[in-house]
NUTI-82459 format. One record per residue: residue in three letters; chain; x negated, y negated, z of N, C-alpha, C in turn. Coordinates in steps of 0.02 Angstrom, whole numbers, m for minus. Example, Ala and Ser with C-alpha at 12.3 -4.5 7.8 and 13.67 -1.06 7.14 Angstrom:
("ALA", "A", (m660, 284, 390), (m615, 225, 390), (m660, 165, 390)) ("SER", "A", (m642, 112, 354), (m684, 53, 357), (m645, m2, 394)) 
//
This chain:
("MET", "A", (m41, 57, m2), (m6, 8, m7), (m44, m62, 5)) ("SER", "A", (m36, m108, m49), (m64, m178, m48), (m51, m220, 18)) ("GLU", "A", (m100, m263, 21), (m95, m304, 78), (m27, m348, 78)) ("GLN", "A", (m16, m369, 8), (41, m414, 1), (97, m363, 29)) ("SER", "A", (112, m306, 9), (162, m273, 21), (167, m264, 103)) ("MET", "A", (115, m252, 128), (111, m241, 201), (136, m310, 226)) ("ASN", "A", (119, m367, 201), (146, m433, 236), (223, m431, 219)) ("ASN", "A", (236, m412, 157), (311, m418, 151), (356, m369, 198)) ("ALA", "A", (342, m317, 215), (363, m259, 258), (368, m296, 333)) ("VAL", "A", (312, m320, 352), (315, m358, 418), (352, m420, 426)) ("THR", "A", (369, m454, 366), (399, m519, 362), (474, m484, 365)) ("SER", "A", (494, m442, 326), (569, m426, 337), (583, m390, 378)) ("ASN", "A", (544, m357, 421), (564, m319, 480), (530, m356, 538)) ("PRO", "A", (549, m414, 570), (508, m435, 626), (534, m397, 689)) ("PRO", "A", (486, m400, 721), (495, m366, 798), (555, m387, 834)) ("PRO", "A", (598, m340, 864), (646, m374, 891), (636, m407, 958)) ("ASN", "A", (696, m459, 970), (692, m503, 1025), (696, m465, 1083)) ("PRO", "A", (654, m472, 1136), (659, m436, 1203), (719, m463, 1235)) ("THR", "A", (728, m524, 1233), (805, m552, 1274), (862, m509, 1238)) ("VAL", "A", (856, m518, 1163), (920, m492, 1139), (937, m419, 1146)) ("GLU", "A", (873, m374, 1152), (888, m306, 1163), (903, m281, 1230)) ("ARG", "A", (880, m337, 1281), (913, m333, 1350), (971, m337, 1361)) ("TRP", "A", (1008, m389, 1335), (1080, m402, 1325), (1108, m339, 1295)) ("LYS", "A", (1094, m321, 1237), (1121, m259, 1207), (1123, m203, 1255)) ("SER", "A", (1063, m190, 1292), (1069, m140, 1332), (1109, m143, 1391)) ("PHE", "A", (1114, m202, 1419), (1158, m218, 1471), (1232, m206, 1442)) ("TYR", "A", (1249, m219, 1380), (1315, m232, 1368), (1337, m147, 1350)) ("LYS", "A", (1293, m121, 1324), (1293, m48, 1318), (1323, m11, 1371)) ("LYS", "A", (1274, m31, 1427), (1300, 10, 1503), (1359, m9, 1513)) ("LEU", "A", (1381, m80, 1524), (1444, m103, 1540), (1495, m73, 1498)) ("ARG", "A", (1485, m71, 1443), (1547, m37, 1400), (1571, 28, 1419)) ("LYS", "A", (1515, 62, 1442), (1539, 134, 1464), (1592, 124, 1528)) ("ASN", "A", (1590, 82, 1567), (1633, 75, 1615), (1694, 33, 1596)) ("LYS", "A", (1756, 84, 1576), (1813, 41, 1563), (1847, 7, 1607)) ("ALA", "A", (1844, 11, 1661), (1877, m11, 1718), (1848, m93, 1714)) ("ALA", "A", (1772, m88, 1705), (1747, m152, 1711), (1758, m196, 1652)) ("MET", "A", (1762, m158, 1593), (1780, m198, 1536), (1855, m220, 1535)) ("VAL", "A", (1901, m189, 1565), (1968, m220, 1574), (1966, m284, 1630)) ("GLY", "A", (1939, m272, 1677), (1917, m331, 1716), (1893, m388, 1683)) ("GLY", "A", (1836, m374, 1649), (1809, m436, 1622), (1857, m465, 1561)) ("PHE", "A", (1882, m437, 1522), (1943, m460, 1472), (2015, m484, 1526)) ("LEU", "A", (2019, m458, 1580), (2079, m502, 1616), (2048, m569, 1642)) ("ILE", "A", (1985, m576, 1649), (1951, m632, 1675), (1963, m687, 1622)) ("LEU", "A", (1930, m659, 1565), (1928, m704, 1510), (1996, m737, 1502)) ("PHE", "A", (2053, m691, 1503), (2118, m708, 1498), (2148, m745, 1537)) ("PHE", "A", (2124, m746, 1604), (2140, m788, 1660), (2101, m857, 1634)) ("ILE", "A", (2044, m875, 1620), (2010, m928, 1611), (2055, m963, 1560)) ("LEU", "A", (2070, m909, 1493), (2109, m948, 1445), (2174, m989, 1456)) ("VAL", "A", (2215, m939, 1504), (2270, m962, 1533), (2262, m1034, 1561)) ("ALA", "A", (2211, m1026, 1608), (2199, m1094, 1663), (2189, m1149, 1615)) ("ILE", "A", (2165, m1136, 1561), (2137, m1198, 1519), (2198, m1213, 1476)) ("ILE", "A", (2240, m1192, 1440), (2281, m1204, 1387), (2348, m1179, 1407)) ("GLY", "A", (2361, m1143, 1456), (2430, m1124, 1493), (2462, m1176, 1516)) ("PRO", "A", (2445, m1226, 1540), (2502, m1288, 1572), (2524, m1331, 1516)) ("TYR", "A", (2497, m1323, 1456), (2516, m1364, 1400), (2576, m1334, 1360)) ("PHE", "A", (2588, m1268, 1378), (2641, m1229, 1352), (2702, m1197, 1387)) ("THR", "A", (2684, m1225, 1461), (2745, m1206, 1505), (2813, m1239, 1491)) ("PRO", "A", (2864, m1209, 1486), (2927, m1252, 1467), (2968, m1291, 1531)) ("TYR", "A", (2929, m1288, 1590), (2950, m1346, 1648), (2898, m1371, 1674)) ("GLU", "A", (2907, m1425, 1701), (2858, m1457, 1752), (2851, m1424, 1817)) ("PRO", "A", (2794, m1422, 1843), (2782, m1380, 1907), (2821, m1395, 1965)) ("ASN", "A", (2824, m1458, 1963), (2843, m1506, 2041), (2916, m1534, 2019)) ("VAL", "A", (2946, m1519, 1978), (3016, m1554, 1961), (3064, m1499, 1991)) ("GLN", "A", (3104, m1539, 2052), (3149, m1499, 2081), (3224, m1499, 2049)) ("ASN", "A", (3258, m1442, 2045), (3318, m1443, 2033), (3368, m1402, 2074)) ("HIS", "A", (3396, m1424, 2128), (3436, m1399, 2187), (3495, m1358, 2161)) ("VAL", "A", (3504, m1384, 2102), (3584, m1338, 2080), (3550, m1263, 2052)) ("ASN", "A", (3489, m1261, 2032), (3477, m1198, 2008), (3419, m1151, 2059)) ("LYS", "A", (3420, m1170, 2126), (3378, m1138, 2163), (3393, m1062, 2174)) ("LEU", "A", (3338, m1045, 2192), (3323, m960, 2201), (3363, m913, 2161)) ("ALA", "A", (3358, m951, 2083), (3381, m907, 2025), (3343, m849, 2025)) ("SER", "A", (3379, m791, 2015), (3345, m733, 1997), (3299, m727, 1926)) ("PRO", "A", (3251, m686, 1913), (3225, m691, 1850), (3269, m688, 1796)) ("SER", "A", (3269, m713, 1732), (3310, m710, 1677), (3267, m728, 1622)) ("ALA", "A", (3305, m740, 1560), (3273, m759, 1503), (3255, m833, 1498)) ("GLU", "A", (3291, m878, 1534), (3275, m944, 1555), (3219, m954, 1607)) ("HIS", "A", (3211, m929, 1652), (3162, m920, 1714), (3142, m855, 1721)) ("TRP", "A", (3082, m834, 1679), (3066, m752, 1665), (3031, m745, 1744)) ("PHE", "A", (3023, m780, 1801), (3001, m762, 1865), (3054, m780, 1912)) ("GLY", "A", (3106, m826, 1901), (3157, m844, 1944), (3136, m927, 1959)) ("THR", "A", (3169, m939, 2007), (3159, m1015, 2028), (3146, m1004, 2109)) ("ASP", "A", (3119, m1053, 2133), (3099, m1053, 2202), (3169, m1085, 2242)) ("HIS", "A", (3151, m1105, 2320), (3207, m1136, 2363), (3207, m1213, 2341)) ("HIS", "A", (3175, m1236, 2282), (3185, m1295, 2275), (3212, m1305, 2189)) ("GLY", "A", (3216, m1238, 2162), (3247, m1251, 2098), (3181, m1256, 2044)) ("ARG", "A", (3111, m1241, 2072), (3067, m1247, 2022), (3054, m1186, 2002)) ("ASP", "A", (3040, m1187, 1938), (3016, m1129, 1891), (2952, m1092, 1907)) ("ILE", "A", (2969, m1031, 1933), (2907, m986, 1983), (2850, m979, 1919)) ("PHE", "A", (2863, m953, 1849), (2815, m944, 1796), (2779, m1010, 1785)) ("THR", "A", (2813, m1061, 1791), (2775, m1121, 1762), (2711, m1135, 1832)) ("ARG", "A", (2738, m1126, 1891), (2693, m1152, 1942), (2641, m1087, 1950)) ("ILE", "A", (2656, m1034, 1935), (2595, m983, 1933), (2550, m997, 1885)) ("ILE", "A", (2563, m1029, 1818), (2530, m1051, 1773), (2487, m1098, 1787)) ("HIS", "A", (2508, m1149, 1820), (2475, m1199, 1837), (2434, m1192, 1903)) ("GLY", "A", (2452, m1157, 1940), (2411, m1126, 1997), (2365, m1090, 1981)) ("MET", "A", (2350, m1056, 1917), (2281, m1015, 1897), (2236, m1063, 1896)) ("SER", "A", (2237, m1121, 1866), (2171, m1168, 1870), (2149, m1179, 1940)) ("ILE", "A", (2203, m1193, 1970), (2170, m1207, 2044), (2150, m1145, 2083)) ("THR", "A", (2167, m1098, 2079), (2143, m1037, 2107), (2075, m1021, 2080)) ("LEU", "A", (2063, m1013, 2013), (2006, m1014, 1986), (1941, m1071, 2015)) ("TYR", "A", (1966, m1132, 2009), (1933, m1184, 2022), (1908, m1178, 2089)) ("VAL", "A", (1945, m1154, 2146), (1926, m1134, 2208), (1879, m1091, 2212)) ("GLY", "A", (1890, m1042, 2181), (1845, m988, 2184), (1783, m1005, 2160)) ("PHE", "A", (1781, m1023, 2094), (1709, m1039, 2079), (1664, m1082, 2092)) ("PHE", "A", (1700, m1139, 2112), (1652, m1190, 2146), (1652, m1175, 2219)) ("SER", "A", (1684, m1138, 2272), (1669, m1113, 2335), (1602, m1075, 2318)) ("VAL", "A", (1599, m1031, 2272), (1552, m987, 2265), (1483, m1026, 2255)) ("VAL", "A", (1484, m1073, 2203), (1434, m1114, 2170), (1408, m1157, 2228)) ("ILE", "A", (1430, m1164, 2283), (1410, m1207, 2342), (1377, m1158, 2383)) ("GLY", "A", (1417, m1102, 2401), (1376, m1054, 2450), (1319, m1025, 2406)) ("ALA", "A", (1302, m1013, 2326), (1260, m989, 2311), (1199, m1032, 2309)) ("ILE", "A", (1217, m1095, 2295), (1159, m1142, 2283), (1111, m1157, 2374)) ("VAL", "A", (1162, m1158, 2414), (1120, m1169, 2475), (1107, m1108, 2500)) ("GLY", "A", (1139, m1048, 2477), (1108, m976, 2513), (1047, m955, 2466)) ("ILE", "A", (1027, m969, 2405), (982, m952, 2370), (920, m1003, 2392)) ("PHE", "A", (932, m1070, 2408), (885, m1108, 2428), (851, m1085, 2504)) ("LEU", "A", (903, m1071, 2544), (876, m1048, 2603), (839, m968, 2599)) ("GLY", "A", (885, m926, 2559), (834, m870, 2557), (772, m862, 2536)) ("VAL", "A", (769, m898, 2491), (706, m909, 2442), (638, m938, 2483)) ("VAL", "A", (672, m987, 2525), (611, m1027, 2577), (611, m971, 2629)) ("SER", "A", (647, m949, 2660), (645, m901, 2720), (605, m842, 2704)) ("GLY", "A", (609, m797, 2640), (577, m744, 2625), (504, m765, 2599)) ("TYR", "A", (500, m822, 2564), (434, m850, 2532), (382, m861, 2586)) ("TYR", "A", (409, m906, 2630), (360, m941, 2676), (360, m893, 2743)) ("GLY", "A", (411, m871, 2762), (408, m817, 2822), (401, m858, 2891)) ("GLY", "A", (373, m818, 2946), (353, m860, 2993), (418, m872, 3039)) ("LYS", "A", (404, m934, 3069), (446, m953, 3128), (517, m981, 3073)) ("LEU", "A", (494, m1016, 3028), (557, m1039, 2977), (607, m982, 2959)) ("ASP", "A", (570, m912, 2938), (610, m878, 2926), (645, m851, 2983)) ("ALA", "A", (625, m847, 3036), (651, m822, 3096), (711, m875, 3103)) ("PHE", "A", (703, m927, 3112), (761, m990, 3130), (809, m978, 3079)) ("ILE", "A", (790, m978, 3011), (870, m975, 2961), (898, m912, 2979)) ("MET", "A", (874, m859, 2981), (892, m791, 2981), (950, m789, 3050)) ("ARG", "A", (921, m820, 3103), (956, m817, 3159), (1023, m847, 3154)) ("VAL", "A", (1017, m920, 3116), (1067, m969, 3099), (1125, m922, 3047)) ("MET", "A", (1090, m881, 2998), (1132, m849, 2956), (1172, m786, 3005)) ("ASP", "A", (1141, m765, 3058), (1168, m705, 3095), (1229, m732, 3127)) ("VAL", "A", (1220, m795, 3167), (1274, m831, 3193), (1335, m841, 3137)) ("LEU", "A", (1329, m861, 3082), (1369, m867, 3039), (1404, m801, 3022)) ("LEU", "A", (1366, m736, 3016), (1391, m683, 3002), (1432, m648, 3055)) ("ALA", "A", (1420, m673, 3115), (1452, m642, 3173), (1534, m665, 3183)) ("PHE", "A", (1550, m708, 3137), (1627, m733, 3125), (1656, m693, 3077)) ("PRO", "A", (1702, m669, 3076), (1743, m643, 3021), (1755, m703, 2956)) ("GLY", "A", (1740, m708, 2894), (1746, m741, 2864), (1808, m795, 2855)) ("ILE", "A", (1870, m765, 2871), (1933, m806, 2870), (1931, m841, 2934)) ("LEU", "A", (1907, m818, 2976), (1909, m851, 3043), (1857, m917, 3050)) ("LEU", "A", (1812, m899, 3006), (1755, m950, 3004), (1778, m1007, 2964)) ("ALA", "A", (1800, m998, 2907), (1837, m1049, 2853), (1889, m1075, 2894)) ("LEU", "A", (1940, m1036, 2934), (1986, m1082, 2968), (1960, m1123, 3014)) ("ALA", "A", (1926, m1101, 3048), (1881, m1157, 3108), (1861, m1225, 3068)) ("ILE", "A", (1817, m1207, 3014), (1795, m1267, 2976), (1858, m1310, 2940)) ("VAL", "A", (1899, m1273, 2918), (1958, m1318, 2895), (1983, m1357, 2953)) ("SER", "A", (1984, m1328, 3019), (2037, m1355, 3077), (1995, m1417, 3089)) ("VAL", "A", (1928, m1415, 3088), (1885, m1469, 3098), (1895, m1527, 3036)) ("LEU", "A", (1889, m1502, 2978), (1897, m1553, 2922), (1959, m1579, 2911)) ("GLY", "A", (2008, m1539, 2908), (2087, m1566, 2909), (2098, m1521, 2831)) ("GLY", "A", (2161, m1504, 2821), (2192, m1462, 2770), (2189, m1502, 2713)) ("SER", "A", (2155, m1477, 2653), (2152, m1495, 2595), (2112, m1448, 2551)) ("LEU", "A", (2120, m1452, 2488), (2090, m1404, 2440), (2019, m1415, 2437)) ("THR", "A", (1989, m1481, 2442), (1928, m1493, 2454), (1882, m1454, 2493)) ("ASN", "A", (1923, m1467, 2562), (1903, m1443, 2629), (1887, m1375, 2635)) ("VAL", "A", (1944, m1344, 2598), (1946, m1268, 2574), (1884, m1224, 2542)) ("ILE", "A", (1870, m1269, 2490), (1807, m1266, 2453), (1758, m1272, 2501)) ("ILE", "A", (1740, m1310, 2530), (1679, m1325, 2573), (1679, m1264, 2633)) ("ALA", "A", (1734, m1248, 2663), (1735, m1197, 2713), (1735, m1128, 2685)) ("VAL", "A", (1746, m1108, 2632), (1744, m1047, 2590), (1667, m1041, 2578)) ("GLY", "A", (1648, m1103, 2540), (1584, m1098, 2521), (1531, m1091, 2583)) ("ILE", "A", (1537, m1124, 2642), (1490, m1120, 2704), (1495, m1046, 2728)) ("PHE", "A", (1558, m1014, 2724), (1540, m941, 2746), (1532, m891, 2698)) ("SER", "A", (1493, m918, 2644), (1476, m879, 2572), (1397, m890, 2588)) ("ILE", "A", (1384, m929, 2613), (1295, m948, 2622), (1265, m887, 2647)) ("PRO", "A", (1285, m860, 2705), (1235, m806, 2739), (1225, m740, 2684)) ("VAL", "A", (1276, m720, 2653), (1267, m666, 2606), (1226, m670, 2548)) ("PHE", "A", (1229, m728, 2522), (1185, m759, 2470), (1103, m756, 2494)) ("ALA", "A", (1104, m779, 2552), (1030, m809, 2577), (999, m742, 2606)) ("ARG", "A", (1040, m685, 2629), (1014, m619, 2648), (989, m585, 2592)) ("ILE", "A", (1028, m592, 2527), (1012, m542, 2463), (948, m570, 2438)) ("VAL", "A", (942, m640, 2435), (890, m672, 2405), (815, m675, 2451)) ("ARG", "A", (833, m669, 2515), (766, m662, 2558), (752, m597, 2543)) ("GLY", "A", (779, m538, 2554), (764, m466, 2530), (735, m467, 2478)) ("SER", "A", (759, m497, 2420), (722, m483, 2340), (661, m523, 2348)) ("THR", "A", (654, m588, 2378), (600, m624, 2382), (531, m596, 2424)) ("LEU", "A", (557, m560, 2473), (522, m530, 2521), (475, m469, 2475)) ("ALA", "A", (519, m427, 2432), (493, m378, 2403), (446, m409, 2333)) ("VAL", "A", (458, m441, 2315), (428, m477, 2248), (357, m516, 2268)) ("ARG", "A", (372, m551, 2321), (313, m591, 2351), (255, m537, 2372)) ("LYS", "A", (261, m480, 2364), (204, m434, 2387), (175, m398, 2329)) ("LEU", "A", (206, m410, 2277), (183, m385, 2201), (114, m427, 2192)) ("GLU", "A", (73, m367, 2159), (7, m406, 2146), (m4, m459, 2092)) ("TYR", "A", (39, m453, 2043), (36, m520, 1994), (57, m572, 2025)) ("ILE", "A", (91, m573, 2079), (109, m648, 2103), (39, m671, 2149)) ("ASP", "A", (4, m630, 2173), (m60, m643, 2207), (m96, m667, 2137)) ("ALA", "A", (m101, m638, 2093), (m155, m650, 2034), (m135, m732, 2007)) ("VAL", "A", (m68, m737, 2000), (m33, m804, 1984), (m57, m850, 2016)) ("ARG", "A", (m61, m828, 2099), (m81, m890, 2151), (m147, m906, 2141)) ("SER", "A", (m189, m853, 2132), (m257, m859, 2130), (m273, m909, 2069)) ("LEU", "A", (m247, m907, 2021), (m249, m950, 1963), (m230, m1020, 1971)) ("GLY", "A", (m210, m1034, 2024), (m188, m1099, 2050), (m117, m1127, 2039)) ("ALA", "A", (m73, m1081, 2023), (4, m1094, 2024), (33, m1116, 2084)) ("SER", "A", (73, m1167, 2078), (96, m1206, 2147), (146, m1155, 2164)) ("ASP", "A", (167, m1168, 2219), (226, m1130, 2262), (302, m1136, 2219)) ("ALA", "A", (306, m1200, 2201), (360, m1209, 2156), (366, m1171, 2098)) ("ARG", "A", (305, m1168, 2060), (312, m1126, 2001), (321, m1052, 2011)) ("ILE", "A", (283, m1036, 2053), (290, m958, 2067), (354, m939, 2094)) ("ILE", "A", (396, m992, 2122), (464, m974, 2148), (509, m973, 2090)) ("PHE", "A", (512, m1029, 2052), (554, m1026, 1991), (529, m993, 1929)) ("LYS", "A", (478, m972, 1920), (467, m938, 1862), (446, m865, 1875)) ("HIS", "A", (433, m847, 1940), (415, m771, 1948), (471, m747, 2009)) ("VAL", "A", (477, m774, 2046), (525, m746, 2115), (596, m746, 2082)) ("LEU", "A", (629, m817, 2073), (701, m817, 2057), (733, m764, 2001)) ("PRO", "A", (688, m774, 1939), (695, m717, 1884), (725, m641, 1907)) ("ASN", "A", (679, m627, 1969), (683, m543, 1981), (737, m546, 2032)) ("VAL", "A", (771, m601, 2049), (820, m589, 2095), (889, m599, 2078)) ("THR", "A", (888, m609, 1998), (950, m633, 1960), (1012, m581, 1968)) ("SER", "A", (988, m523, 1958), (1033, m468, 1953), (1085, m457, 2007)) ("PRO", "A", (1055, m443, 2073), (1092, m449, 2132), (1136, m511, 2140)) ("LEU", "A", (1117, m557, 2108), (1145, m622, 2127), (1191, m640, 2082)) ("ILE", "A", (1196, m607, 2027), (1264, m603, 1979), (1314, m564, 1995)) ("VAL", "A", (1293, m504, 2025), (1341, m460, 2050), (1378, m490, 2109)) ("GLN", "A", (1335, m513, 2166), (1364, m544, 2215), (1415, m603, 2204)) ("ALA", "A", (1394, m634, 2150), (1437, m701, 2142), (1503, m679, 2126)) ("THR", "A", (1510, m629, 2073), (1564, m600, 2050), (1605, m576, 2107)) ("LEU", "A", (1578, m530, 2140), (1610, m510, 2203), (1655, m562, 2252)) ("SER", "A", (1604, m617, 2264), (1615, m676, 2318), (1674, m712, 2289)) ("ILE", "A", (1679, m709, 2218), (1737, m761, 2200), (1791, m722, 2217)) ("ALA", "A", (1807, m658, 2205), (1862, m620, 2222), (1873, m636, 2293)) ("THR", "A", (1831, m631, 2345), (1838, m658, 2417), (1856, m710, 2417)) ("SER", "A", (1826, m764, 2394), (1846, m830, 2396), (1909, m851, 2391)) ("ILE", "A", (1948, m819, 2330), (2015, m834, 2305), (2054, m799, 2363)) ("LEU", "A", (2045, m746, 2385), (2075, m713, 2439), (2085, m760, 2501)) ("THR", "A", (2023, m773, 2526), (2019, m831, 2574), (2050, m885, 2577)) ("ALA", "A", (2041, m910, 2514), (2081, m981, 2503), (2159, m967, 2489)) ("SER", "A", (2175, m908, 2486), (2254, m909, 2475), (2283, m903, 2551)) ("GLY", "A", (2234, m868, 2582), (2254, m843, 2657), (2269, m916, 2686)) ("LEU", "A", (2214, m959, 2681), (2211, m1017, 2724), (2279, m1068, 2697)) ("SER", "A", (2284, m1060, 2634), (2350, m1106, 2604), (2408, m1073, 2633)) ("PHE", "A", (2423, m994, 2639), (2473, m968, 2666), (2465, m984, 2732)) ("LEU", "A", (2429, m1010, 2777), (2438, m1020, 2843), (2443, m1111, 2852)) ("GLY", "A", (2457, m1140, 2787), (2464, m1218, 2796), (2406, m1251, 2796)) ("MET", "A", (2344, m1222, 2797), (2280, m1259, 2810), (2244, m1270, 2740)) ("GLY", "A", (2273, m1254, 2680), (2240, m1260, 2621), (2285, m1325, 2579)) ("ALA", "A", (2288, m1293, 2517), (2334, m1346, 2475), (2390, m1363, 2507)) ("GLN", "A", (2408, m1428, 2502), (2465, m1453, 2521), (2522, m1464, 2472)) ("PRO", "A", (2596, m1450, 2502), (2642, m1469, 2443), (2646, m1536, 2419)) ("PRO", "A", (2672, m1543, 2346), (2698, m1485, 2308), (2648, m1452, 2269)) ("THR", "A", (2580, m1449, 2294), (2530, m1410, 2242), (2552, m1344, 2236)) ("PRO", "A", (2551, m1322, 2162), (2568, m1259, 2153), (2518, m1209, 2160)) ("GLU", "A", (2497, m1197, 2222), (2439, m1157, 2242), (2472, m1077, 2274)) ("TRP", "A", (2451, m1025, 2245), (2480, m971, 2245), (2472, m942, 2325)) ("GLY", "A", (2438, m958, 2367), (2441, m950, 2437), (2505, m989, 2470)) ("ALA", "A", (2505, m1048, 2447), (2562, m1090, 2484), (2625, m1064, 2447)) ("MET", "A", (2632, m1049, 2390), (2690, m1026, 2359), (2716, m946, 2390)) ("LEU", "A", (2665, m907, 2427), (2687, m853, 2450), (2703, m863, 2518)) ("SER", "A", (2686, m928, 2551), (2697, m954, 2621), (2771, m965, 2609)) ("ASP", "A", (2791, m1001, 2561), (2864, m1030, 2542), (2902, m966, 2541)) ("GLY", "A", (2886, m917, 2500), (2926, m865, 2489), (2945, m814, 2552)) ("ARG", "A", (2893, m820, 2591), (2918, m773, 2660), (2979, m786, 2683)) ("ASN", "A", (3002, m851, 2685), (3059, m856, 2713), (3133, m837, 2688)) ("TYR", "A", (3113, m806, 2613), (3176, m789, 2568), (3166, m727, 2549)) ("MET", "A", (3127, m670, 2593), (3107, m606, 2574), (3170, m563, 2568)) ("TRP", "A", (3214, m577, 2599), (3283, m530, 2579), (3317, m561, 2538)) ("ASP", "A", (3324, m624, 2534), (3383, m658, 2499), (3361, m657, 2416)) ("ALA", "A", (3296, m681, 2419), (3261, m685, 2351), (3184, m671, 2345)) ("PRO", "A", (3182, m602, 2351), (3114, m574, 2365), (3068, m589, 2312)) ("HIS", "A", (3087, m611, 2237), (3056, m639, 2171), (3016, m701, 2203)) ("VAL", "A", (3033, m746, 2243), (2991, m805, 2273), (2920, m781, 2288)) ("ALA", "A", (2922, m721, 2329), (2852, m703, 2373), (2824, m660, 2322)) ("PHE", "A", (2852, m621, 2285), (2833, m561, 2245), (2782, m590, 2195)) ("PHE", "A", (2801, m623, 2145), (2763, m638, 2084), (2693, m687, 2101)) ("PRO", "A", (2694, m732, 2160), (2635, m757, 2180), (2600, m705, 2209)) ("GLY", "A", (2607, m659, 2244), (2577, m614, 2273), (2547, m565, 2221)) ("VAL", "A", (2591, m542, 2181), (2557, m507, 2113), (2496, m537, 2083)) ("ALA", "A", (2509, m604, 2070), (2461, m640, 2037), (2395, m636, 2073)) ("ILE", "A", (2394, m644, 2132), (2330, m646, 2184), (2307, m579, 2176)) ("VAL", "A", (2350, m528, 2188), (2317, m459, 2189), (2281, m440, 2113)) ("ILE", "A", (2314, m459, 2065), (2288, m453, 1996), (2219, m487, 1989)) ("VAL", "A", (2212, m552, 2001), (2158, m584, 1998), (2091, m557, 2038)) ("VAL", "A", (2104, m542, 2105), (2057, m524, 2153), (2046, m449, 2121)) ("LEU", "A", (2080, m411, 2094), (2063, m339, 2078), (2014, m336, 2013)) ("ALA", "A", (2029, m400, 1963), (1992, m397, 1915), (1923, m411, 1923)) ("PHE", "A", (1912, m470, 1973), (1856, m488, 1994), (1811, m427, 2015)) ("ASN", "A", (1854, m397, 2057), (1818, m338, 2109), (1790, m290, 2060)) ("ILE", "A", (1832, m264, 2003), (1813, m220, 1970), (1752, m217, 1923)) ("PHE", "A", (1758, m289, 1897), (1708, m315, 1848), (1647, m321, 1892)) ("GLY", "A", (1649, m345, 1950), (1586, m345, 1988), (1559, m285, 1998)) ("ASP", "A", (1607, m237, 2013), (1565, m159, 2023), (1541, m133, 1957)) ("GLY", "A", (1560, m160, 1899), (1547, m136, 1827), (1467, m172, 1831)) ("LEU", "A", (1469, m222, 1841), (1412, m275, 1828), (1348, m241, 1876)) ("ARG", "A", (1359, m219, 1934), (1327, m195, 1968), (1292, m119, 1944)) ("ASP", "A", (1338, m75, 1908), (1316, m27, 1880), (1278, m41, 1814)) ("ALA", "A", (1288, m84, 1781), (1257, m110, 1714), (1182, m131, 1731)) ("LEU", "A", (1173, m185, 1790), (1115, m208, 1813), (1072, m165, 1846)) ("ASP", "A", (1098, m110, 1877), (1056, m55, 1914), (997, m40, 1874)) ("PRO", "A", (938, m44, 1883), (890, m7, 1834), (878, 67, 1845)) ("LYS", "A", (913, 89, 1895), (906, 160, 1916), (962, 203, 1876)) ("MET", "A", (1004, 166, 1849), (1071, 194, 1797), (1042, 200, 1734)) ("LYS", "A", (1050, 275, 1712), (1039, 276, 1647), (1075, 260, 1600)) ("ASN", "A", (1048, 237, 1534), (1071, 222, 1475), (1132, 271, 1452)) 
//
């Protein structure tokens, strides 16, 4: 084969991109988990509904119609109406964005603070590590819903305060995961080699430590969103979260409990919505854990 032919062969068959190959392998593993794929498609569907759904609902979520209150599900009102005559289907669609907003942003707050504390604790160690971990132990000593309830009680009942409270109780989980992974990565020989070449701590952390702890963080974030949604709904159910007339599912469920016998649909549909969303994130998180686990076979 001539040199020109060899060059043409190399040009026509470039080496595969490692990043693309890694994502292909990840998707191949994830695709084998049918439940995870269902959860992933449900999550994408929920996000799509949260974005465009409110523009297509036939009613306004907060407009009251006492003439038609507690109406059963029908062709006119698919999920019936509540005690104020508001269309439950419309309120659930509008509440989708609120639910996902609380879930995502509370986890973002917990992840950012937890990752920072976990990296600092695991990388530097010593007394700083002991102090940070003892604080995390104190937070972990409280059940999540009770800790969030205590924080909201101090800050006051609102959607913003719920996000802050849920974010705070998410911090210890992320901090412990990142600390454990950082301790393992910090002891690797190539980290010592990079440090001996004069790399700063910040460069080592951002370029070599954090990329190695990404997989468990992605899994934990997905599962934490489900927990955050459930906790936020619980706080709203207790009257400490979103305030009326906000169409938040937990608050809708709380309103419906007074009509469990006369109009069970008022509580049934918001409750089912919470269950489906939380279940979707949980099964998708389990699938991510399996796909990102290096011990799992292709």
